[in-house]
Biotite code that builds the C-alpha atoms (Angstrom):
import biotite.structure as struc

atoms = struc.array([
    struc.Atom([-30.811, -106.950, 12.625], chain_id="A", res_id=1, res_name="MET", atom_name="CA", element="C"),
    struc.Atom([-31.263, -105.724, 9.141], chain_id="A", res_id=2, res_name="LYS", atom_name="CA", element="C"),
    struc.Atom([-34.417, -103.770, 10.205], chain_id="A", res_id=3, res_name="GLY", atom_name="CA", element="C"),
    struc.Atom([-32.658, -102.125, 12.952], chain_id="A", res_id=4, res_name="LEU", atom_name="CA", element="C"),
    struc.Atom([-29.682, -101.138, 10.541], chain_id="A", res_id=5, res_name="GLU", atom_name="CA", element="C"),
    struc.Atom([-32.302, -99.930, 7.971], chain_id="A", res_id=6, res_name="THR", atom_name="CA", element="C"),
    struc.Atom([-33.789, -97.721, 10.574], chain_id="A", res_id=7, res_name="GLY", atom_name="CA", element="C"),
    struc.Atom([-30.371, -96.443, 11.657], chain_id="A", res_id=8, res_name="LYS", atom_name="CA", element="C"),
    struc.Atom([-29.696, -95.633, 7.988], chain_id="A", res_id=9, res_name="ASP", atom_name="CA", element="C"),
    struc.Atom([-32.964, -93.615, 7.749], chain_id="A", res_id=10, res_name="ARG", atom_name="CA", element="C"),
    struc.Atom([-32.036, -91.765, 10.848], chain_id="A", res_id=11, res_name="ILE", atom_name="CA", element="C"),
    struc.Atom([-28.708, -91.115, 9.450], chain_id="A", res_id=12, res_name="GLN", atom_name="CA", element="C"),
    struc.Atom([-30.167, -90.060, 6.082], chain_id="A", res_id=13, res_name="LYS", atom_name="CA", element="C"),
    struc.Atom([-32.611, -87.682, 7.844], chain_id="A", res_id=14, res_name="ILE", atom_name="CA", element="C"),
    struc.Atom([-29.741, -86.148, 9.927], chain_id="A", res_id=15, res_name="CYS", atom_name="CA", element="C"),
    struc.Atom([-27.820, -85.833, 6.698], chain_id="A", res_id=16, res_name="ASP", atom_name="CA", element="C"),
    struc.Atom([-30.600, -84.001, 5.082], chain_id="A", res_id=17, res_name="THR", atom_name="CA", element="C"),
    struc.Atom([-31.024, -81.723, 8.036], chain_id="A", res_id=18, res_name="LEU", atom_name="CA", element="C"),
    struc.Atom([-27.392, -80.942, 8.111], chain_id="A", res_id=19, res_name="ARG", atom_name="CA", element="C"),
    struc.Atom([-27.233, -80.207, 4.380], chain_id="A", res_id=20, res_name="LYS", atom_name="CA", element="C"),
    struc.Atom([-30.416, -78.324, 4.309], chain_id="A", res_id=21, res_name="GLU", atom_name="CA", element="C"),
    struc.Atom([-30.205, -76.353, 7.655], chain_id="A", res_id=22, res_name="THR", atom_name="CA", element="C"),
    struc.Atom([-26.866, -76.625, 9.299], chain_id="A", res_id=23, res_name="LEU", atom_name="CA", element="C"),
    struc.Atom([-24.569, -76.158, 6.352], chain_id="A", res_id=24, res_name="GLU", atom_name="CA", element="C"),
    struc.Atom([-26.554, -73.251, 4.861], chain_id="A", res_id=25, res_name="PRO", atom_name="CA", element="C"),
    struc.Atom([-26.455, -71.444, 8.277], chain_id="A", res_id=26, res_name="ALA", atom_name="CA", element="C"),
    struc.Atom([-22.637, -72.088, 8.368], chain_id="A", res_id=27, res_name="LYS", atom_name="CA", element="C"),
    struc.Atom([-22.241, -70.765, 5.041], chain_id="A", res_id=28, res_name="GLN", atom_name="CA", element="C"),
    struc.Atom([-24.316, -67.783, 5.742], chain_id="A", res_id=29, res_name="GLU", atom_name="CA", element="C"),
    struc.Atom([-22.165, -67.410, 9.004], chain_id="A", res_id=30, res_name="ALA", atom_name="CA", element="C"),
    struc.Atom([-19.114, -67.307, 6.872], chain_id="A", res_id=31, res_name="ARG", atom_name="CA", element="C"),
    struc.Atom([-20.482, -64.951, 4.238], chain_id="A", res_id=32, res_name="GLU", atom_name="CA", element="C"),
    struc.Atom([-21.492, -62.440, 7.212], chain_id="A", res_id=33, res_name="ILE", atom_name="CA", element="C"),
    struc.Atom([-18.113, -62.781, 8.709], chain_id="A", res_id=34, res_name="VAL", atom_name="CA", element="C"),
    struc.Atom([-16.306, -62.271, 5.219], chain_id="A", res_id=35, res_name="GLU", atom_name="CA", element="C"),
    struc.Atom([-18.615, -59.416, 4.325], chain_id="A", res_id=36, res_name="ASN", atom_name="CA", element="C"),
    struc.Atom([-17.909, -57.810, 7.862], chain_id="A", res_id=37, res_name="ALA", atom_name="CA", element="C"),
    struc.Atom([-14.183, -58.323, 6.991], chain_id="A", res_id=38, res_name="HIS", atom_name="CA", element="C"),
    struc.Atom([-14.570, -56.692, 3.901], chain_id="A", res_id=39, res_name="ILE", atom_name="CA", element="C"),
    struc.Atom([-16.615, -53.868, 5.175], chain_id="A", res_id=40, res_name="GLN", atom_name="CA", element="C"),
    struc.Atom([-14.166, -53.238, 7.959], chain_id="A", res_id=41, res_name="ALA", atom_name="CA", element="C"),
    struc.Atom([-11.299, -53.348, 5.510], chain_id="A", res_id=42, res_name="SER", atom_name="CA", element="C"),
    struc.Atom([-13.299, -50.759, 3.385], chain_id="A", res_id=43, res_name="GLY", atom_name="CA", element="C"),
    struc.Atom([-13.823, -48.642, 6.577], chain_id="A", res_id=44, res_name="ILE", atom_name="CA", element="C"),
    struc.Atom([-10.310, -48.665, 7.391], chain_id="A", res_id=45, res_name="VAL", atom_name="CA", element="C"),
    struc.Atom([-9.066, -47.789, 3.957], chain_id="A", res_id=46, res_name="GLU", atom_name="CA", element="C"),
    struc.Atom([-11.560, -44.997, 3.730], chain_id="A", res_id=47, res_name="GLU", atom_name="CA", element="C"),
    struc.Atom([-10.395, -43.634, 7.130], chain_id="A", res_id=48, res_name="ALA", atom_name="CA", element="C"),
    struc.Atom([-6.884, -43.736, 5.854], chain_id="A", res_id=49, res_name="LYS", atom_name="CA", element="C"),
    struc.Atom([-7.681, -41.978, 2.558], chain_id="A", res_id=50, res_name="THR", atom_name="CA", element="C"),
    struc.Atom([-9.673, -39.381, 4.545], chain_id="A", res_id=51, res_name="ARG", atom_name="CA", element="C"),
    struc.Atom([-6.774, -38.982, 6.814], chain_id="A", res_id=52, res_name="ALA", atom_name="CA", element="C"),
    struc.Atom([-4.507, -38.439, 4.108], chain_id="A", res_id=53, res_name="VAL", atom_name="CA", element="C"),
    struc.Atom([-6.807, -35.941, 2.549], chain_id="A", res_id=54, res_name="LEU", atom_name="CA", element="C"),
    struc.Atom([-7.169, -34.027, 5.751], chain_id="A", res_id=55, res_name="LEU", atom_name="CA", element="C"),
    struc.Atom([-3.280, -34.049, 6.158], chain_id="A", res_id=56, res_name="ILE", atom_name="CA", element="C"),
    struc.Atom([-2.634, -32.627, 2.703], chain_id="A", res_id=57, res_name="GLU", atom_name="CA", element="C"),
    struc.Atom([-5.483, -30.097, 3.085], chain_id="A", res_id=58, res_name="ALA", atom_name="CA", element="C"),
    struc.Atom([-3.912, -29.056, 6.524], chain_id="A", res_id=59, res_name="ALA", atom_name="CA", element="C"),
    struc.Atom([-0.379, -28.869, 4.940], chain_id="A", res_id=60, res_name="GLU", atom_name="CA", element="C"),
    struc.Atom([-1.912, -26.585, 1.995], chain_id="A", res_id=61, res_name="LYS", atom_name="CA", element="C"),
    struc.Atom([-3.713, -24.374, 4.511], chain_id="A", res_id=62, res_name="GLU", atom_name="CA", element="C"),
    struc.Atom([-0.517, -23.880, 6.584], chain_id="A", res_id=63, res_name="MET", atom_name="CA", element="C"),
    struc.Atom([1.536, -23.350, 3.248], chain_id="A", res_id=64, res_name="GLU", atom_name="CA", element="C"),
    struc.Atom([-0.984, -20.817, 2.279], chain_id="A", res_id=65, res_name="GLU", atom_name="CA", element="C"),
    struc.Atom([-1.045, -19.001, 5.603], chain_id="A", res_id=66, res_name="ARG", atom_name="CA", element="C"),
    struc.Atom([2.887, -18.941, 5.620], chain_id="A", res_id=67, res_name="LYS", atom_name="CA", element="C"),
    struc.Atom([2.799, -17.418, 2.070], chain_id="A", res_id=68, res_name="ARG", atom_name="CA", element="C"),
    struc.Atom([0.198, -14.905, 3.370], chain_id="A", res_id=69, res_name="VAL", atom_name="CA", element="C"),
    struc.Atom([2.138, -14.181, 6.324], chain_id="A", res_id=70, res_name="PHE", atom_name="CA", element="C"),
    struc.Atom([5.473, -13.531, 4.470], chain_id="A", res_id=71, res_name="HIS", atom_name="CA", element="C"),
    struc.Atom([3.658, -11.362, 1.956], chain_id="A", res_id=72, res_name="ALA", atom_name="CA", element="C"),
    struc.Atom([2.219, -9.292, 4.685], chain_id="A", res_id=73, res_name="SER", atom_name="CA", element="C"),
    struc.Atom([5.480, -9.126, 6.501], chain_id="A", res_id=74, res_name="LEU", atom_name="CA", element="C"),
    struc.Atom([7.220, -8.001, 3.432], chain_id="A", res_id=75, res_name="ASN", atom_name="CA", element="C"),
    struc.Atom([4.743, -5.499, 2.606], chain_id="A", res_id=76, res_name="LEU", atom_name="CA", element="C"),
    struc.Atom([4.993, -4.068, 6.164], chain_id="A", res_id=77, res_name="ALA", atom_name="CA", element="C"),
    struc.Atom([8.744, -4.142, 5.870], chain_id="A", res_id=78, res_name="CYS", atom_name="CA", element="C"),
    struc.Atom([8.656, -2.084, 2.471], chain_id="A", res_id=79, res_name="ARG", atom_name="CA", element="C"),
    struc.Atom([5.969, 0.359, 4.036], chain_id="A", res_id=80, res_name="GLN", atom_name="CA", element="C"),
    struc.Atom([8.259, 0.719, 7.218], chain_id="A", res_id=81, res_name="GLY", atom_name="CA", element="C"),
    struc.Atom([11.464, 1.428, 5.087], chain_id="A", res_id=82, res_name="ILE", atom_name="CA", element="C"),
    struc.Atom([9.442, 3.785, 2.812], chain_id="A", res_id=83, res_name="GLU", atom_name="CA", element="C"),
    struc.Atom([7.897, 5.617, 5.809], chain_id="A", res_id=84, res_name="ALA", atom_name="CA", element="C"),
    struc.Atom([11.448, 5.871, 7.276], chain_id="A", res_id=85, res_name="LEU", atom_name="CA", element="C"),
    struc.Atom([12.754, 7.271, 4.156], chain_id="A", res_id=86, res_name="LYS", atom_name="CA", element="C"),
    struc.Atom([10.344, 9.785, 3.960], chain_id="A", res_id=87, res_name="GLN", atom_name="CA", element="C"),
    struc.Atom([10.750, 10.823, 7.617], chain_id="A", res_id=88, res_name="LYS", atom_name="CA", element="C"),
    struc.Atom([14.587, 11.249, 6.690], chain_id="A", res_id=89, res_name="ILE", atom_name="CA", element="C"),
    struc.Atom([13.797, 13.035, 3.597], chain_id="A", res_id=90, res_name="GLU", atom_name="CA", element="C"),
    struc.Atom([11.306, 15.500, 5.385], chain_id="A", res_id=91, res_name="ARG", atom_name="CA", element="C"),
    struc.Atom([13.447, 16.013, 8.432], chain_id="A", res_id=92, res_name="ASP", atom_name="CA", element="C"),
    struc.Atom([16.843, 16.217, 6.763], chain_id="A", res_id=93, res_name="LEU", atom_name="CA", element="C"),
    struc.Atom([15.832, 17.706, 3.347], chain_id="A", res_id=94, res_name="PHE", atom_name="CA", element="C"),
    struc.Atom([12.547, 19.526, 3.515], chain_id="A", res_id=95, res_name="SER", atom_name="CA", element="C"),
    struc.Atom([13.127, 21.434, 6.675], chain_id="A", res_id=96, res_name="SER", atom_name="CA", element="C"),
    struc.Atom([16.677, 22.336, 5.687], chain_id="A", res_id=97, res_name="GLU", atom_name="CA", element="C"),
    struc.Atom([15.686, 23.296, 2.182], chain_id="A", res_id=98, res_name="LEU", atom_name="CA", element="C"),
    struc.Atom([12.815, 25.332, 3.667], chain_id="A", res_id=99, res_name="SER", atom_name="CA", element="C"),
    struc.Atom([15.011, 27.064, 5.945], chain_id="A", res_id=100, res_name="SER", atom_name="CA", element="C"),
    struc.Atom([17.690, 27.855, 3.314], chain_id="A", res_id=101, res_name="LEU", atom_name="CA", element="C"),
    struc.Atom([15.106, 29.086, 0.847], chain_id="A", res_id=102, res_name="VAL", atom_name="CA", element="C"),
    struc.Atom([13.140, 31.181, 3.396], chain_id="A", res_id=103, res_name="ARG", atom_name="CA", element="C"),
    struc.Atom([16.616, 32.787, 4.481], chain_id="A", res_id=104, res_name="LYS", atom_name="CA", element="C"),
    struc.Atom([17.513, 33.719, 0.875], chain_id="A", res_id=105, res_name="GLU", atom_name="CA", element="C"),
    struc.Atom([14.050, 34.833, -0.035], chain_id="A", res_id=106, res_name="MET", atom_name="CA", element="C"),
    struc.Atom([13.764, 37.232, 2.813], chain_id="A", res_id=107, res_name="SER", atom_name="CA", element="C"),
    struc.Atom([16.394, 39.466, 1.521], chain_id="A", res_id=108, res_name="ASP", atom_name="CA", element="C"),
    struc.Atom([14.874, 42.844, 0.563], chain_id="A", res_id=109, res_name="PRO", atom_name="CA", element="C"),
    struc.Atom([17.369, 43.322, -2.290], chain_id="A", res_id=110, res_name="LYS", atom_name="CA", element="C"),
    struc.Atom([16.380, 39.950, -3.776], chain_id="A", res_id=111, res_name="LEU", atom_name="CA", element="C"),
    struc.Atom([12.564, 40.685, -3.266], chain_id="A", res_id=112, res_name="ILE", atom_name="CA", element="C"),
    struc.Atom([12.985, 44.044, -5.135], chain_id="A", res_id=113, res_name="ALA", atom_name="CA", element="C"),
    struc.Atom([14.974, 42.706, -7.765], chain_id="A", res_id=114, res_name="ASN", atom_name="CA", element="C"),
    struc.Atom([12.316, 39.821, -8.341], chain_id="A", res_id=115, res_name="LEU", atom_name="CA", element="C"),
    struc.Atom([9.623, 42.543, -8.840], chain_id="A", res_id=116, res_name="ILE", atom_name="CA", element="C"),
    struc.Atom([11.671, 44.728, -11.086], chain_id="A", res_id=117, res_name="ASN", atom_name="CA", element="C"),
    struc.Atom([12.556, 41.926, -13.070], chain_id="A", res_id=118, res_name="SER", atom_name="CA", element="C"),
    struc.Atom([8.991, 40.734, -13.344], chain_id="A", res_id=119, res_name="LEU", atom_name="CA", element="C"),
    struc.Atom([7.674, 43.920, -14.495], chain_id="A", res_id=120, res_name="VAL", atom_name="CA", element="C"),
    struc.Atom([10.182, 44.500, -17.161], chain_id="A", res_id=121, res_name="LYS", atom_name="CA", element="C"),
    struc.Atom([9.340, 41.033, -18.422], chain_id="A", res_id=122, res_name="THR", atom_name="CA", element="C"),
    struc.Atom([5.804, 41.824, -18.594], chain_id="A", res_id=123, res_name="MET", atom_name="CA", element="C"),
    struc.Atom([6.464, 45.028, -20.334], chain_id="A", res_id=124, res_name="GLU", atom_name="CA", element="C"),
    struc.Atom([8.500, 43.361, -22.938], chain_id="A", res_id=125, res_name="GLU", atom_name="CA", element="C"),
    struc.Atom([5.437, 41.102, -23.605], chain_id="A", res_id=126, res_name="GLU", atom_name="CA", element="C"),
    struc.Atom([3.238, 44.034, -23.860], chain_id="A", res_id=127, res_name="GLY", atom_name="CA", element="C"),
    struc.Atom([1.572, 43.765, -20.609], chain_id="A", res_id=128, res_name="ILE", atom_name="CA", element="C"),
    struc.Atom([1.389, 47.100, -18.748], chain_id="A", res_id=129, res_name="GLU", atom_name="CA", element="C"),
    struc.Atom([-1.335, 47.355, -15.990], chain_id="A", res_id=130, res_name="GLU", atom_name="CA", element="C"),
    struc.Atom([-1.219, 48.073, -12.209], chain_id="A", res_id=131, res_name="ASP", atom_name="CA", element="C"),
    struc.Atom([-0.578, 45.313, -9.815], chain_id="A", res_id=132, res_name="PHE", atom_name="CA", element="C"),
    struc.Atom([-0.375, 44.373, -6.178], chain_id="A", res_id=133, res_name="ILE", atom_name="CA", element="C"),
    struc.Atom([2.920, 43.137, -4.805], chain_id="A", res_id=134, res_name="ALA", atom_name="CA", element="C"),
    struc.Atom([2.727, 41.105, -1.535], chain_id="A", res_id=135, res_name="SER", atom_name="CA", element="C"),
    struc.Atom([5.854, 40.762, 0.514], chain_id="A", res_id=136, res_name="ILE", atom_name="CA", element="C"),
    struc.Atom([6.538, 39.233, 3.989], chain_id="A", res_id=137, res_name="PRO", atom_name="CA", element="C"),
    struc.Atom([5.053, 41.283, 6.834], chain_id="A", res_id=138, res_name="LYS", atom_name="CA", element="C"),
    struc.Atom([8.363, 41.017, 8.686], chain_id="A", res_id=139, res_name="THR", atom_name="CA", element="C"),
    struc.Atom([9.735, 43.168, 6.054], chain_id="A", res_id=140, res_name="ILE", atom_name="CA", element="C"),
    struc.Atom([9.069, 46.985, 5.930], chain_id="A", res_id=141, res_name="SER", atom_name="CA", element="C"),
    struc.Atom([7.500, 47.921, 2.836], chain_id="A", res_id=142, res_name="PRO", atom_name="CA", element="C"),
    struc.Atom([9.078, 51.229, 2.735], chain_id="A", res_id=143, res_name="ARG", atom_name="CA", element="C"),
    struc.Atom([12.482, 49.389, 2.514], chain_id="A", res_id=144, res_name="MET", atom_name="CA", element="C"),
    struc.Atom([11.299, 47.516, -0.629], chain_id="A", res_id=145, res_name="ILE", atom_name="CA", element="C"),
    struc.Atom([9.579, 50.828, -2.147], chain_id="A", res_id=146, res_name="ASN", atom_name="CA", element="C"),
    struc.Atom([13.208, 52.335, -1.940], chain_id="A", res_id=147, res_name="GLU", atom_name="CA", element="C"),
    struc.Atom([14.686, 49.579, -3.943], chain_id="A", res_id=148, res_name="LEU", atom_name="CA", element="C"),
    struc.Atom([12.146, 49.515, -6.732], chain_id="A", res_id=149, res_name="LEU", atom_name="CA", element="C"),
    struc.Atom([12.731, 51.224, -10.090], chain_id="A", res_id=150, res_name="ALA", atom_name="CA", element="C"),
    struc.Atom([10.394, 54.527, -10.218], chain_id="A", res_id=151, res_name="LYS", atom_name="CA", element="C"),
    struc.Atom([8.238, 53.248, -12.883], chain_id="A", res_id=152, res_name="LYS", atom_name="CA", element="C"),
    struc.Atom([7.634, 50.012, -11.163], chain_id="A", res_id=153, res_name="VAL", atom_name="CA", element="C"),
    struc.Atom([6.515, 51.644, -8.084], chain_id="A", res_id=154, res_name="LEU", atom_name="CA", element="C"),
    struc.Atom([4.240, 54.018, -10.155], chain_id="A", res_id=155, res_name="GLU", atom_name="CA", element="C"),
    struc.Atom([2.433, 51.000, -11.385], chain_id="A", res_id=156, res_name="ARG", atom_name="CA", element="C"),
    struc.Atom([1.897, 49.487, -7.756], chain_id="A", res_id=157, res_name="LEU", atom_name="CA", element="C"),
    struc.Atom([-1.626, 49.831, -6.391], chain_id="A", res_id=158, res_name="GLU", atom_name="CA", element="C"),
    struc.Atom([-1.172, 52.959, -3.929], chain_id="A", res_id=159, res_name="HIS", atom_name="CA", element="C"),
    struc.Atom([2.257, 53.033, -5.088], chain_id="A", res_id=160, res_name="GLN", atom_name="CA", element="C"),
    struc.Atom([3.689, 50.534, -2.420], chain_id="A", res_id=161, res_name="THR", atom_name="CA", element="C"),
    struc.Atom([4.027, 46.809, -1.726], chain_id="A", res_id=162, res_name="VAL", atom_name="CA", element="C"),
    struc.Atom([2.024, 45.299, 1.109], chain_id="A", res_id=163, res_name="VAL", atom_name="CA", element="C"),
    struc.Atom([2.766, 43.031, 3.853], chain_id="A", res_id=164, res_name="GLY", atom_name="CA", element="C"),
    struc.Atom([1.417, 39.294, 3.735], chain_id="A", res_id=165, res_name="SER", atom_name="CA", element="C"),
    struc.Atom([1.613, 36.107, 5.461], chain_id="A", res_id=166, res_name="ASP", atom_name="CA", element="C"),
    struc.Atom([4.306, 34.519, 3.264], chain_id="A", res_id=167, res_name="ILE", atom_name="CA", element="C"),
    struc.Atom([7.663, 33.943, 4.788], chain_id="A", res_id=168, res_name="ALA", atom_name="CA", element="C"),
    struc.Atom([9.636, 34.940, 1.861], chain_id="A", res_id=169, res_name="GLY", atom_name="CA", element="C"),
    struc.Atom([9.701, 36.142, -1.837], chain_id="A", res_id=170, res_name="GLY", atom_name="CA", element="C"),
    struc.Atom([6.751, 37.869, -3.476], chain_id="A", res_id=171, res_name="VAL", atom_name="CA", element="C"),
    struc.Atom([3.373, 37.384, -4.884], chain_id="A", res_id=172, res_name="ARG", atom_name="CA", element="C"),
    struc.Atom([2.237, 39.540, -7.847], chain_id="A", res_id=173, res_name="ILE", atom_name="CA", element="C"),
    struc.Atom([-1.491, 39.948, -8.554], chain_id="A", res_id=174, res_name="GLN", atom_name="CA", element="C"),
    struc.Atom([-2.621, 41.534, -11.805], chain_id="A", res_id=175, res_name="PHE", atom_name="CA", element="C"),
    struc.Atom([-6.306, 42.701, -10.810], chain_id="A", res_id=176, res_name="LYS", atom_name="CA", element="C"),
    struc.Atom([-7.631, 43.144, -14.390], chain_id="A", res_id=177, res_name="GLU", atom_name="CA", element="C"),
    struc.Atom([-6.520, 39.712, -15.669], chain_id="A", res_id=178, res_name="ARG", atom_name="CA", element="C"),
    struc.Atom([-7.165, 38.012, -12.227], chain_id="A", res_id=179, res_name="GLU", atom_name="CA", element="C"),
    struc.Atom([-3.627, 36.467, -12.467], chain_id="A", res_id=180, res_name="ILE", atom_name="CA", element="C"),
    struc.Atom([-1.392, 35.801, -9.771], chain_id="A", res_id=181, res_name="THR", atom_name="CA", element="C"),
    struc.Atom([2.126, 35.138, -9.938], chain_id="A", res_id=182, res_name="ILE", atom_name="CA", element="C"),
    struc.Atom([3.637, 33.215, -7.060], chain_id="A", res_id=183, res_name="ASP", atom_name="CA", element="C"),
    struc.Atom([7.583, 33.640, -6.356], chain_id="A", res_id=184, res_name="ILE", atom_name="CA", element="C"),
    struc.Atom([6.932, 33.003, -2.529], chain_id="A", res_id=185, res_name="SER", atom_name="CA", element="C"),
    struc.Atom([9.437, 30.907, -0.478], chain_id="A", res_id=186, res_name="ASP", atom_name="CA", element="C"),
    struc.Atom([6.913, 27.939, -0.691], chain_id="A", res_id=187, res_name="LEU", atom_name="CA", element="C"),
    struc.Atom([6.616, 28.051, -4.444], chain_id="A", res_id=188, res_name="ALA", atom_name="CA", element="C"),
    struc.Atom([10.251, 28.265, -4.781], chain_id="A", res_id=189, res_name="VAL", atom_name="CA", element="C"),
    struc.Atom([10.909, 25.651, -2.359], chain_id="A", res_id=190, res_name="ARG", atom_name="CA", element="C"),
    struc.Atom([8.518, 23.179, -4.161], chain_id="A", res_id=191, res_name="GLU", atom_name="CA", element="C"),
    struc.Atom([10.023, 23.933, -7.431], chain_id="A", res_id=192, res_name="LEU", atom_name="CA", element="C"),
    struc.Atom([13.621, 23.322, -6.193], chain_id="A", res_id=193, res_name="ILE", atom_name="CA", element="C"),
    struc.Atom([12.528, 20.017, -4.495], chain_id="A", res_id=194, res_name="ALA", atom_name="CA", element="C"),
    struc.Atom([10.774, 18.553, -7.565], chain_id="A", res_id=195, res_name="GLN", atom_name="CA", element="C"),
    struc.Atom([14.348, 18.671, -9.322], chain_id="A", res_id=196, res_name="TYR", atom_name="CA", element="C"),
    struc.Atom([16.490, 17.623, -6.526], chain_id="A", res_id=197, res_name="ILE", atom_name="CA", element="C"),
    struc.Atom([14.444, 15.245, -4.495], chain_id="A", res_id=198, res_name="ARG", atom_name="CA", element="C"),
    struc.Atom([15.197, 12.158, -6.762], chain_id="A", res_id=199, res_name="LYS", atom_name="CA", element="C"),
    struc.Atom([19.082, 12.734, -6.645], chain_id="A", res_id=200, res_name="ASP", atom_name="CA", element="C"),
    struc.Atom([18.808, 13.188, -2.963], chain_id="A", res_id=201, res_name="LEU", atom_name="CA", element="C"),
    struc.Atom([16.897, 9.989, -2.644], chain_id="A", res_id=202, res_name="ARG", atom_name="CA", element="C"),
    struc.Atom([19.446, 8.267, -4.841], chain_id="A", res_id=203, res_name="ASP", atom_name="CA", element="C"),
    struc.Atom([22.247, 9.640, -2.693], chain_id="A", res_id=204, res_name="LEU", atom_name="CA", element="C"),
    struc.Atom([20.834, 8.686, 0.449], chain_id="A", res_id=205, res_name="LEU", atom_name="CA", element="C"),
    struc.Atom([19.086, 5.391, -0.159], chain_id="A", res_id=206, res_name="PHE", atom_name="CA", element="C"),
    struc.Atom([20.609, 4.129, -3.317], chain_id="A", res_id=207, res_name="ASN", atom_name="CA", element="C"),
    struc.Atom([17.376, 3.537, -5.033], chain_id="A", res_id=208, res_name="VAL", atom_name="CA", element="C"),
])
């Protein structure tokens, strides 16, 4: 009996040894693999969460930037539209009315003759005495203007007469020797007036 028990003990020892040397390490390795898998899975999940948060933040920033650009573009477009409207109102209500008014006043033969007489008188006071060309609107008879000019002014005119031109009102004086042209046409006068009253008009109309 002792021999049989001794044999069983040896077999048990061998089994225990095999279990310790083979089975238990295998179980330990399996546990480690499972634990590592859990750790890796947890890391992957955390990384995915982090990336998701970063993507959401990036998307929100991009959306905010697009909104900012959109609002800036919209504001710019509105300002440009308002300015264009102001210019149209100014052009339609102011420029056309001013042009019409100046053209009408500057087409008066007496006014044109007075401009020529006054200009020549001023030039004489400055010691400038030379012949010149006086261009008037072609819609006005040169003879009518000539009759209103002072005799000494008429004598200094080239060919003793004013000449018709494409201006709508006023007069252009040209001194040939000095190559100087003095523009007192309706366009020149309109621009001169506009420079002084345009801002006041804009303040009145637009309160800017």
